[in-house]
N, C-alpha and C positions, 0 to 999 in steps of 0.2 A: 504494500500499499504506499503511495507516495505521501510524503509528509512535507507540505510547502504551505506558504501563506504569508500574511502580512504581519509585521511586528506591532502594527497599531492594533491588530485584532487578537493576537496571541503573543504574550510577552515571551522573551527568550528563556527565563527560568522555567516556564510552564512547558515549553518545548523540550528542554533538557530533562525534565521529570518524566515526560512521555516516552522519550528514547531510553531513559534508564529503566523505567518500568517494563518496557518491551524488550529489554536486553539486546538493543540493536547494535549492529556493526556497520560502520560506514562513515560518511562524511556529511556534516551539516555545514552548509555554505550560508553565510549571513552577509547581507549587503545593505549599507545605508545610502546607496545610490552615488557615494563619492569614495567609498573604500569597500573592501572585501575581506571577510574573516573566515577562518575554517576551524571547526572543532571535530576532531576524529574520535569515533567511539569504537570500542571493542567490547562486545558482550555487555553493553550498557554502561560501561565505565569510560571516562575521558582518557584518551591515549595520547593525544597531541592537540595542540591549538596554536594558531598563527594568524597574524593580520598582514595582509599585503601592504608593502612599503613601511611597515613598522620595523625600525632598525632592530637588528638581532643584537641585543646589548649584554649577551653572556660575558664577553671579555670585559666590558666596561664594569659590570657588576662585580666580577671577581677582583678587578683592580681596586674599586672603590671600597670593597670589604676587606682588602688587605690580603686576600688569598694568593694573588700573584702581583708582581710589580709590572710597571709599564713595558720595561724592557723584555720581560717574558712574554707579555701578550704580543708585542710587535714581532718577536722571533717566530711565535706560533703562527701569526697572520702571514709572514714571509714564507714559512715552510708550507702553509696552505696555499699560497700562490703558486708554488712549484708543482703541488699534487692536488689538482682541482676536485677530485672525487673524495677527498678526505674532509671530515668535519672538524671544526675548530676544537671542540671538546675532546675528540679522539686524539688529536695531536698534543693537546695539553696534557693528557694522561700519559702518552708515550714519552714526553719529554720529562715527566716525572714531577711537574710543578703543581698538579692537582691530583686528588684521589678520585676514584670512581664515585665514592660516596658524596664528595664535594660537588662533583659534576652533576649528579642526580638531584642533589638538593637545590642547586641554582636553576637547573633546567625546569624542575618542578615549579620553582617560584615564577619563572618566565611564562610557563604555560597557564598557571593560575591567573597571573596578571592579564594575559591576553583574554581569558574568559571573563574576568571581572570588567575589563573595558568594554567587551562586547555587550555586557549587561546594560551599559549606559546608552545603548543605541535604541531609541524609542520609535524610530521610523525605518522604513526599509522592508526587505523581504527575507525570507529564509527558505532553504530547500534541502531536504535530506536525501542523499543518494546512497542506497544500500550497497554493502560490500566493498566501498572504495577504501584504500588504505593509504597513509601518507607516504611520501618518498622517504628514502633512508634518512634517519635522523640519528642523533647521538644515542638516543634511547627513547623508548615509549614508556610513559607512566601508566598508572591505573588509579585514577582518581574517581571517587564516587561523586556524581553531580550534586548529591544532597549535601555533601561537606562543603561545597562552594556557595550554596544558596544563601545561607544566612549572612555570611560576609558580603556576598554580592548584593543582597537587599539593603544591608546597612550603607554600602558605598553608593547605591543608586540613590538612596534617600539623601545622603550628603551631597551627592553630585547635582541634584536638583537645586540645592542652595548655591553651590559653587558656580553653576551655570548662570545664575543671575548676575554675577560679577564677571564671568568668564564664558560668554555664551559661544565662543568659537575658538578652536585651537590655532587659528591664524593671527590672533590678536598680539600686538607687541606692547610690552610694558617697560617702564623705566623706574628706577628707585630714586626717591627724594632723600639723597644722602644727608642733607643738613638736618632734616626733620628727624631721620632715623638716629643720627648721632646724638641729637638733643634729648631724645627719649630715654636713653640708657635702659632699653628693654632687653629681656632675654629672648632670643629667637630659638626655634626648634632646629634640630639638625638639618631637616630638609630645607628650611628657610634659609640657614646659613649656606647651604649647597648651591641654591639657585641665586643667591644675592648678587654675587659678582658678575652673573651673566645678564642681569637686568639692566642692559645698557642702551635701550631704546632701538636696538637692531635685531634681536632675536625674537621670533614668535614663540608661542607656547610649545608647538611641536619641536623647535629647536632646543628649548629648554629640557624637554623630555629626553631627546637624543643625546644631549651633552652631559646630563647629570647621571644617566643610566637609572633614573627613577621612572616609575610608571606614571601614566597620565593622571591617575587619581592623586597620587602623592604630590606631584608638581602642582595640580590644581588646588589641592587642599592648602599647601604651603603658601601658594600665591594668593589664594582667597583671604588668609589671615592678614597678609601684608597689605592687601588692597583695602580690607575693612578698617585696618588701623591707620590707614592714610599714608603709609610709608612708600607705596607704589602706585603709579597712575598710568593710565592707558595712553600710548602715543600714536598708534596707528595699527595697520594690519598688513600682512604680507598678501595682498589681494592677487586674483588672477591677472588683472590689468597690469600690476607691477611685474608679474612674471613674463608677460608677453612683451618682451623688449630685446633689445640687442644684448643685454647683459644676462639673458636667460642662461642658467647653468645646465650642465649636463645632468646634474642630479634631478632637476625638475623634469627634464625630458624622460629620464629613467623612471621617475615616479609615475608619469602619466602612462608610459609604455607598459610598465608592470601591471598597472591596473587595467589597461586595455587588454592585455593577454589573459589575466585572470578573469575578467568578465567574459571574454570570448570562450574560454574553456568551459565556463558554466552556462553557456548559451544565453547570456544576458547581452544581446547584441546591440541594443540601443545604448546601453551604458558603455559598452566597449567602443562603439563608434564615437561617442562623445569624447572619450580619452584619447583615441587616435587623432581626432580632429584637433585636440589640444596640442598633441605632439607637432602637428603640422603648423599650428600657430606659433609654437615655440621655435620650431625648426623647419622652415618651409621647404627645405631640400631633402627632407627625410622620405626616402622611398619606402622604407619598411612599414611606415604608418599607412601609406597609400596601399600597400600589399594587404595589409590586414583589413582595411576598408573594403577592398575588393573581395576578400573571403567572406566578409560579413554580408555583402550584397549577394554573393553566390548562395549563402545559406538561406537568405531571405527570397531567393528566385527572382531578384531584380538584376537581370541579365545585362541590360545595357549600362546600368550603373556600375556593375562589375567590370565590364569591359573598359569603361572610362578610368576607374581606379587602377586597373592593372597596366594600362597605358601610362598613367601617371608615374606609377612604380618603376616602369622601364625608363621613362624620361629622367627620373631623379635618382634611381639607384642603379641603372645599367641593365643590360640584357641578361639576366640571371635565368637559368633553366626553369626554377620553380615559378617565376613570375610568367614566363612565356607558356608554361604548361597550364596554368590557371586561366591565362588569357585564352588560350585555345579552348578550354572547357567552356568559358563564358561565351565565346563566339559560337561554339557549337550549340549551346543551349538556346541562344538567341537566333538560330537558324542560319548564321552567316558561315556556311560551310566552307567556302573557298578561303575566307580569311582565317578560319580555324585551322584548315590544312596548312597554311603558311606559318601560323604560330606554333603548331605542333612540330613542324619540320625544323624551325629554328630551335626549339626546345630540345629536340632529339639530337641535333648537331652538337649541342653543348653538353649533353648528358646521355651518351650512347648506350649506356648500360642501366638506365633508370626504366625499369619495366613499366612503371605506372604511366610514364610519358608515352612509351610505345603502344600501351594498351588504349590510352586516350586518342592517340593518332589513328589506331585501327578502328576505334568506334566511329571516329569522323569519316573515315572511308566507308564503313558500313552504311552510315546514314547517307552518304553521297551515292550509294547503289554500286560501289566498286568492290564487290564481295571477295574477289581473288586477292586484292591488295590488302583488304581488311584482314583476311585469314593469315596472310604473310606477316603483317605487322603484329598481330596478336600472338602468332607462333614465336616470333622473335622476342616478344615480351616474356613469354614463358621460358624461353631459353635463358635469358639474362637474369631471371628472377632469382636464381640460385636457391637458398633455403628459405626465402621470403614466401609466404603463402599467397597464391593468387586470390584476387578478390572474387566475390560472387558475380560482380559486373563483368569480370573477364569471362567467366564461363558462360554467361548469358550472351555476350557478344560473339564469342568464338562459336557457340552452337547456332546462333543465328546466321552467321556467315556460312556455315556448312549447310543449314536448311535452305538458304537462299540459293545455293548451288545444287539443291536436291540431293545432297549427300546426307540423307536422313540417319543413316547408320552411325556415321561420324557425329552428327548432332546428338543422337542418343548417348553415344559414349561419352561425349563431353559433359552433357547434363548429369549423367549418373556419376561422373568423377566430381563434379561440383557439389552434388548432393552428399557425396561421402565426406566432404569437408564442411558443407553447410546443410546439415540434415533436414532442417525445418524451413529452409528458404522457400517462401511461397511462389516466387516468380520462376525459379528453377523448376519446382514441382509442376507448376502449371505448364511451362514450355515442354517439359518432358512428356506430360500427359497428351499434349497436342501432337508431338512427334510420334508417340507410341499409337496414337489413333491413326496417323497416316500410315504407319507400318502394319496396322491391323492388330495390335496387341490390346484389344478392348478391355481384357480382363483386369488389367492394372490401371487403366485410365480413370475409372471412377474413383478408386481408392486415392489416387494421387491428387485429384481435384478436390475431393472432400477434406483431405488433410491440408491442402493448401488453403482452402476456405476457412478451416478451423484456425490456421496460423494467422490469416490476415483477412477477416470478413469484409474489409474495405476495398478489396481489389475487384473492380467491376469485370475485368476480363475472366477471372475464375468463375464467378457467378454466371456469365454468359456461356462459358464453355461447358459448365455443369448443365445449364439449361439446354444446350444443343444435344448433350449426351442423353438427357432425359427425354427430349422431344424425339429423337431417333428411336428410342426403345419403347415409345408409346406411353411414358409416364408423364402424361400432360399436366396433372396438377402440380407435380414437383418441378417440371419445366416452367410452368406459369410462375411459381414462387421464385424460382431462380432468375428468370428474365425480369420480374418486377424488381428484385433487388438490385440487379445490374442497371436498370433504367434509372433508379433513384440515385445510385452512385455516379453514373456517367450517362446522362440522358442522350448524348449524341454518339453512343458507342457503335451503332450500325443500324442500317435499314433492315437488315435480315432479321434482327431480333424483334422488331415491331411487326414485321410481316408474320413471324411465327406466333407472336402474341395474338395477332388478329385471328390466325387460323384456329388457335385454341379457344378464343372467345366465340368464334363462329360454332365450334363443336359443341360449346356450352349453350348454344341457342341464344347468345347474347349479340344480336346483329348490330345493335348501336355501338357497342364497344369495339366489335370487329371492324366496322366501317371507320372508326376513329383511328384505330391502330393501324390499318392499312393506309390510311390517309397520311399518317405520320411517316410511314415508310417511304411513300412517294415524295413527301416533302424533303426528306433526307436524300433520297436518290430518285429524281424525276424519271429516270429511265427504268425503274423497276416495273417491268412488264406484267409480272404475275400479280403484283399488288394492284395495278391499275385494272386488270382483268377481273379481279375479285370484286373490286368496288363497283365496276360496271354491272357485273352479274347480280350483285346484291340489290343494285338499284332497279334492275329489270324485274327481279323477283318481287320487289316491294311495290311496283307500279301496277 
């Protein structure tokens, strides 16, 4: 069962309780429309949590707490730069500067702080995807959500007060040094830690990153200073300020990271917003245009996809991946000659990428050049190596064979595809059609019914089942199948309406028969039998 909804209607703590009670395993994605967070569950327990673009402060926390010194941290970071697939915590343990217990303690704090911060998001959406596990981490914890709820509720209550003084993390504050010195008050440890950073240049997010404190601790410390009159607001690090010649690479990376995270979770509008921001910050960025093209493809906006991929080529150069997706967008938009050229360019740059060769083959298939399509698809299979061929490859290769009337080869290809994709409805449907041509009727009905069970929304399956039932004289079942097909795809074919008219006439429903035969003629004015039936019916009724 999908677990998704709005944070305005279901608070995050309630969602966590639901997942804990159901002993769920998977990933809960939380978005406040400007950022994205993840909470991973294993058998109902929190295993990991992170927030996109939230600085990984493990090293900073260890330094601040005196577990390691700055030199040891820099040495570990340098070592990590040489071996990218190793985590910082693992390197620190190998260097003997922290223990496994220390690492687990501070990683647990980081995970808890991430969850607490997510509790403060009052608007946005959440979505739980079952079975998803995090990428390799230093370790995974096992935290009962209930153990975080009490502290989380307290922080949310306090955060509602803090937000009255600090409504946004992009606000900038400065300290009134004269007033603070004249007061002779005792400050908390956290207030002391942020004091030197309140210079009128850093926003709250920067304070969080540079102090290695969490958002709540920084907010609470700042709230006290503001309330006492020692600190005042001087401005904000607004989007307008960021869109300038001085825009930093970090700001571009922030928007790009969010864009990729939103794309991976199918939040395409939010993803597009972030990649447009990348382009605002860095107009020459071809990668952002590439992702905007991918988003347009996922939304079936073919011409927009073509435009964005061409922009990506202009700004980032003729990369094979861009040309490949441009070819796909052109093919989907029906511009097959242009798609042919795009795929040819892509194949010249990546001769051993089977996906490009397969797409090029599908373009030839759609152009009616079946021999070329078969050759390109066979080459794709040759260079694929250990990579599994997609279901689309088996679909296309079998069509190329069938179009050349080599139905035995089409059958063999479809059976091979179903060995890998056992429940794929399109492959089952197409195998049923091929077997019918070959006269293997005993297997056809089973394949079509199983395909329908897998995907009841495929109109072609319902129509093919209707044809099967019609030929065998099971007219009631044929009527049911045809009616389902017409609702799913009203323009699927004139023959379907002609047969529906015949069934209606057998049922002595002349009015429906006339209407259905007329529909067949509207779709195909040259349907002679339908016209004859209409004229015959008129003569009988006159």
